[in-house]
C-alpha angles and dihedrals in degrees: 000000000000094000092070093068089047092055092043091049090052092050092046091048092053092047091052092050096045108023094163092055124093114224122217136198118199138171125207126198128192126187124180129192095227122027119225133191106293092007111090119204090245130022131175129190132188113209128190118188090346092306119113109231103167134031137189135178137172094248097064095022090207134105113240135189120251098190135053095230092064106076116210103251108180097219093051095049091043089057092046090049091055091048093049092046091053090048090050093056090050095048092048090052092049092047091052092051093048091049092050095050093041096050092044090051094046093047094049092047092048093048092049091048092051091047094053097035114117131194113277115201118225123261103227138192139150124235131193124220124181107230106170143333089273098053151353129230121241113196122195111207129202115183139177098011132148137228103039100241113098138149124220120180135167122217135184112212090330096317115122114242098186094122092060101040130094113233122186126205118266108267132197116250093209097247098077095276133095141230137205140167139195123204133199131184111225135175116271112263094024098082093113090061092066127076133187119220120206125192123183139151092244093058121088089212135001117278127232114204131189131183110256116203112236117257114250111256119248111250114246090221089057092051090050093049091048092052090049091051092050092050092048092049090049091051092050092050092049090049093052092049093051093046091052091049092051093047092050091049092054093048091050092053090050093051090048092053092049092050091048091053095049093049094051094062094228117165114229124199116210135175122222089268091064096248120141123225089270088063097057093090095239094314107136129221112292095017113164113271096011114108114210140183126207120205136173123219118195128190135192113267 
């Protein structure tokens, strides 16, 4: 076979030019379940150093060269054709087995899911979207429901608005449930006059929804000021309570001292200015120029 020295010479030439480079020879096989224009049911490629050099497909059933340096030697390409044809039969058999197991698994799983699937009621809400100066868009949402059939309608004070609303097709959510919405453009300020009505198998009774304006958030500054006022008021109350307790304690001790003096029967000498003997600056009783008064206080023993 003269083509063998040609291939060997090509490899040796490449090795001499790039001694530090590692050469590679690879084969790729592709089998598809359904052929399409330009996509054969089976295709094989031979690649050397990332360059395809031989090709085979089930349409021509013959190996062909992809490069000029590989001369089309009949014996070489006949051998490659036999190898590729054998690979094609194996790949087709493997593909058929994979399809059978895959379809059977998917079919059984789907049937089980449908058998055990229960009705899921929709999760509903209404959103508001400014659209122009002449109107705003109210959108009625239904999410996560099963089965697919559902009814969404808008009404204004009992009057059906189906002709003016935008209704999208029911879409899968990706988890076995579905979603849908219906939109209606209404005049600004009249949002509360419109209601969305939802009917679904998973609901015990139809739902009536209305857009609710969001509650204004409580300012953080207001919360902080309120907390400060509460703390200040608490401190003031605590201060008053402590002051009253101290005052009542002092008054109680004074009363106790007065009662003790009356019960002991002690005579006190006072002058008209209300001073006791201790306040006479060392002047004794009857000192000249010091008027004095003597009184006796008696208490019950």
